[in-house]
N, C-alpha and C positions, 0 to 999 in steps of 0.2 A: 344150756347148749353143750352138747357133748363135743369135746375138743381133742385134737391130736396135740400132744405136748411138743412145743418147739421153743427154740431159744431165739431171742431178739427177732429179727425180721422174718425168719423162717423161710427165706426164699428157696433154700435148697430142698426143704421138705415139700415145697409146692411145685417141684419141677414138672411133674407130669401134667398137672392142671394148667400151668402157665403155658407149656408147650402146646397144649390143645387150643388154648385161647388165641395165641398169636402167631403160630407158624414158626416158632423158634426165633433165632436171631441171626444177624449177619456175622461172618467171620472177617469182614473188611474186604479190601481189594484182593487180598491173598487168600485163596480158598483154604489154605492150611493154617490160617491165622498168623501168617508171617508178616514181616514188615521190612523186607529188603535187608539192607545192611545196618538198619537201626539209626539212620541219620535223616535229616530233613527238617522242614519247617512245620510246626504244629500249632493249630489254633486251640485256645483253651478258654471256655466260658465259665464264669463263676461269680460269686458275690462276697465271699468272706473277706473281711478286712485282713490285710497282710498278704493276700495271694499275689498282688502285683509285685511286692518287694521280693517274695520268694521266687517268682519267675525271673526277675532280674538276676538274682543270685545263681539260679540254675543256668541261665544262659551264659553267664560269665565263666562258670566251671565246666560247661559242656559246649565247646565251640562247634561241634558237629551237629548239634540239635538246637534249633531256635524255636522257642515257645513264644507265641504272640497271645498275650492275655487281653481279654475283653470282659469288662464287668457288665453283667446283666442283672435284671431284676431277680430277687430271690425266687426260688422255684414256684411257690404257691402264689406269688404275685405276678406271674407271667413268664418267668424264666423257663419253666418246663415246657410250656406250650411253644415258646420260641424255639427251643431245642428240637422238639418233635416236628415242628413246621420245617425247620432247616433239614432234618433228616429226610422228610418226604420230598423236599425240593432238591435233594442231592448236593446241598452245599453246607452241611453241618460241620462244626469243628471236630477235630479228632478227640478232644477231651472236654469233659463237662463236669461240673459239680452237681451231683445227684444224691439226694437223700436216700437212706436205706429204705424208707417207706415207699419211695417212688420207683426204685429199681425194678420191682416185679412188673410194674405197669410198662416201663420202657422195654423190658425183655419181652413182654406179651405182644408189644407192637413191633417187634423186630428192629428196635432202634439201637441195639448195642452190638459191639464187636467182641468176639471171644479172644482173650489174650492169654489163655491158659498155657499155651506153648512157652511163654516167657514168664508167666506169673507163678506157676506151680513151684518153681524152685525157691521162691521167696515166701511161701505160705507160712512158714514158722515165724516170720517176722511180725505176725499180727495175732491179736487175740482170736481164739477159735470162733467165738460168736460173731465177731466183726467180719472174719473171713467168710463165714457162711452167708453173711448179708450181701456179699458181692458175687456169690457163686450160685449156679443153677445146674444141677447134675454135674457133668464134667467140665462145664464151661465156667470161665472166670471173666467178669465184665469190668473190672477195674480194681483199684487199690483202696482199702478202707483208710479213711483219714482220721475220724474222731468218733467218739461215743457221747451220749447225752444223759448221763445219770443226773437225777433231779435232787433238788434240795429246796429249802425255804430261804429266800432272800428277805430280810426284814430291816426296817428302819430302826436301828438301835436307839437313836435319839428319841424317837417317838415312844418306843417301848419303855425306855428308862423313865421318861416323863410320866408315863401312866403306870409305872411299877409293874410292867409285864415281863415275862420271860418267854423264850421261844416255846411254842405249844408242843406238847408231846402227842396230842391226839387231835383229830378233826373236831371233836366236840369242844375241846378247849379252844381251838381256833375260832369257832363260832362265838363262843363267849367273849373272846377278845375282840371280835369284830364289832360286837355291840358296844363294848367299852370304848373302842377307838372312835366310832361314829358319835357316841354320846359326848366325847371330849370336844368335838368340833364338827358342826354339820357339814363342813367341807372335807372332812377326813373319812377315808374308807379303808377297810382292811386290804382290799385288792380290787382288781378290774376284770372285765370279761375275758374268758379264755376261749380261743377258737382252734380249729383244725388240730395240729399236732401238739400244741400246748395242752389242749383239752384231752387229747388222746393219752398224754402222759399221766393225767389224773385217773383215767380209766385203767391204764396199764398197772399202776400201783395197786389198785383195788382188785386186780385179777379179773376185771370186767372185759374180757377179750371181745374184739370186734369180728374176727374171722377165725375159722378153723377148717380142718379137712377131715372128711369122713369118707374113706374109700376113694372114689373117683369124683366126689362132689365137694364143692365149697360150702361151708357153713357160714352164715351171716348172723351175727348176734348183737348188733348195735342196740337193739331194743330188748335185750335180755333183762332178767331180774337184777343181775349184778350191775348192769349199766343203769337201770332205773334207780338203784341205790345211790350211785354217784350223782346222777342227774337230780335226784330229789334233794340231795344235800345242797347243791349249788342253787337249785330252785328256791330253797328256803332262805338262803342268804340274799338272793336277788329280791324275793318277795318282801323281805324285811327292810329293803332299802340300804343294805350294808355293802353293796358293791358299786364302785365308781362307774359312771357312764363313759369314762374316757376309754376309747378303743385301744387295745394293746398296740404299741408301736406308733400310735398317733402322737402328734406334738403335745396334745393335752395330757397324754399318758406320761411322756417324759417330764413335763412340767410337774405333774403330781408326784412322780418319783423324786424329783429334785427338791421339792418344797415340803415333802412329808405328808401330802394329802392322800397319797397311796402308800400304805404302810408296809405292804409285803407283796412279793411275787413268788409264786410257786413255779420254779422253772429249772431248766437244764443248766449244766455247768457253763455253756456258752452264753447264757443270759448275763453273766457277769460283764462280759465285754459290751453287750448291748446297753446295759444300765450305765456303765462307766462312760461309754461314748456319747450317750444321748442325754444324760442327766448329770452334768458336771457339778451342778449346784448341790448335789447330794453327797459329794465327796467327804468322807470321814464319818458319815452318819449311818452307813449300812453295815450289815454283818450277814453271815450265812450260818444256818443251822440245819439239821436233818429234817426231812419231810415229816409232817404230822402223820400219825398212824390211825387206822380205823379202830384198832384195838390196842389198848395200852400194852406195851411190851413187844409189839410186833416190830419188824425191821424192814418191811417191804419198801422197795424203791421203784418209782416209775422211770421211764426213759422218754426223752423228747428230742428228736433229731438224731444227729450223727449222719455223716455223709461220706461219699466215696468220690474219688476222681475216676469217673467212668469213661470208657472208650466207646465212642459212638460209631454207628454204622457208616461205612464209607471211608474210615480212616485208612490212609494209604501207607502208613508206617506204624503198625501196631507194636512193633518192637521198640521203636523210639518212644511211643506213647507210654508203654509200660515203664520204660526207663525213667521218664519224668514222673509218672504217677507214684511209683515206688519211692523215688527220691523225695518227693514232697511229703510223704508220710513218715519217712525214716531219717531224714537229715536233721541232726541235732540242732544246728544253728538256725536252719530255716524254720523248723517246727517251734523252736523257742520264740521266734518272732510271731508265729501264729498264736501262741499262748498269750504273748504280750498284747497283741492287737485284737484278737478275736476270742480269747479265753477258750480255745479249743482244748479238748482233753484227748490225748493220743490213743489211737487204736493199736499202736505198736508198743508192747510192754517194755522194750528197751529204752523208751523215752520217758518212762514214769519217774525217773530220777532227775529230770531236767531241773536246773536251778530255778527256772521260772515257776515250777510247780511247788517249790519249797519256800519261795520268797513271801515276805509279808507284803500285803497290799494296802497302800495308804488309803485308797478309796474306801476300803472295808475296815477302816480303823486300825490298820496294821495286822489284821487277822491273816493267818495262813489259810486262805479259803479252800485251797485244793486238798487240804487234809480232810475236809468234810466230804469232798467228792471221791477221794481215794477210798474212804470207808464205805461210801454209798455204792460205788460201782459194782462190787461183787454181790450186792444185795438186790440188784435190779431183778424184778419179777420176771422169770424166764418163760412164763406161759403166755406168749404173745406171738402173733403173726400178722403180717400185712396182706391185704387183699390185692388182686391184680388190676383193679381199676381205681387206685387211690386218688388220682387226680380228680376224677369225677366225684368220688365219695367225699373227698375233702371239700370240694366246692359246694356240694349239696348240703353238707353238714354246716359249713360256715353260714350259708344263707339261712338255714333253719335255726341254728343257734343264735345268730345275730338277732333274729326276730324275738327269740325267747329272752335273751338278755334285755331287750328293749321292752319287754312286757307285752309283746304282740303274739304270744304263743307260749307253750310250755316246753321245758326241756325234754320231757317224756315224748311229746308229740314230735319234737325235732329229731329225736333218735329214730322214732318209728318212720317218719317221712324219709329220712336218709336211708334207712334199711330198705324200705320198699323200692326206692329209686335205684339203689345198688343192686338189689336182686333182679330188677328188670334189666339193668345194664348187663349183668353177667349172663342172663338168659339170652339177651340179644346177641351176645358174643358166642353163644353156643355152648355155654358151660352148664353142668348140672349144679343145682343149688338146693340146699336144705336150710331151713330156718329153725 
């Protein structure tokens, strides 16, 4: 698939196509994107651990702005639909946690407010790629919070028992998968990957899902590059080397805790998920770079990363930006987000936080963020998200779920998802090539 080269989410490069799709976005109650005197009460929906405490700290330090935080289901598990429903009903919160991958879809549906009037002066506080992830043309829709460079989380206790070292290549990882399962029929190298966790595996391999050719979207989920990634995981699944425990299910946490799931290929924030849900594994785990397709390569995938987005209908976009910027740049507040959610800052000034330099007892005293600090600059830059990711993700999960269960193939899952995505884009009036 011929692609236009973009960095991370690619939302800025997709400006024209997204505007065609959704009739642009709202500038809020103030047609100039303003928010009165920057005071007021703001509702904020999100799900990251630590957000509630950060809101309390903000409210204490900003008596003229009151933020009311409500925890909702993670985006792919219903949070995004709840937000979009609220926008349509005219009772949406001012602020919402929205992943970079989903921002183009929100923009396409006119669900965001432009805060560029207040945000542009703070542009240099954020990594350039992260800033592009919240921008569309001249509009800015929120503040970048974190990024999601990936690595290999592995059970060092199990690896040491089997005399294994962190794999350098995916071929070596497959060899280890056989040894892990042979050591105990209840042990597996890993578990099924869906939606954006799976996307990170494709991302590393340069197997782009979307691109832009002139005024048309390109859709390449079923490309040869993606077939390569799918074929690899198909092989592991066919050989019975992948656990049946769904990721983030209680059975998955149990497997992480007792060593029956020996590794997780995931983003930096996965550290917080693992620590919070599998306390029995404390001291057993470690972090290493992602395996590579070719020995000596250094490509890294990305999974996740989110923004504090300002939704349509916000009556004080100035106050909303004040909070969004503060959440992403306040050293004490963000330190708490590192502790509680293992977020990795999109603001370069925070990369020297003590929390990012500390030894982590759960990971055997390893300074795990050193691994991610080395990985972050190596994230494969040839990636963009499509404008209907909520539907694409749901269709992919359905198809991949069947493939992991042996009721279809990974290749067919990608082709089915591509076909459904193309139909949806055409239904939205967009030009599409495959």
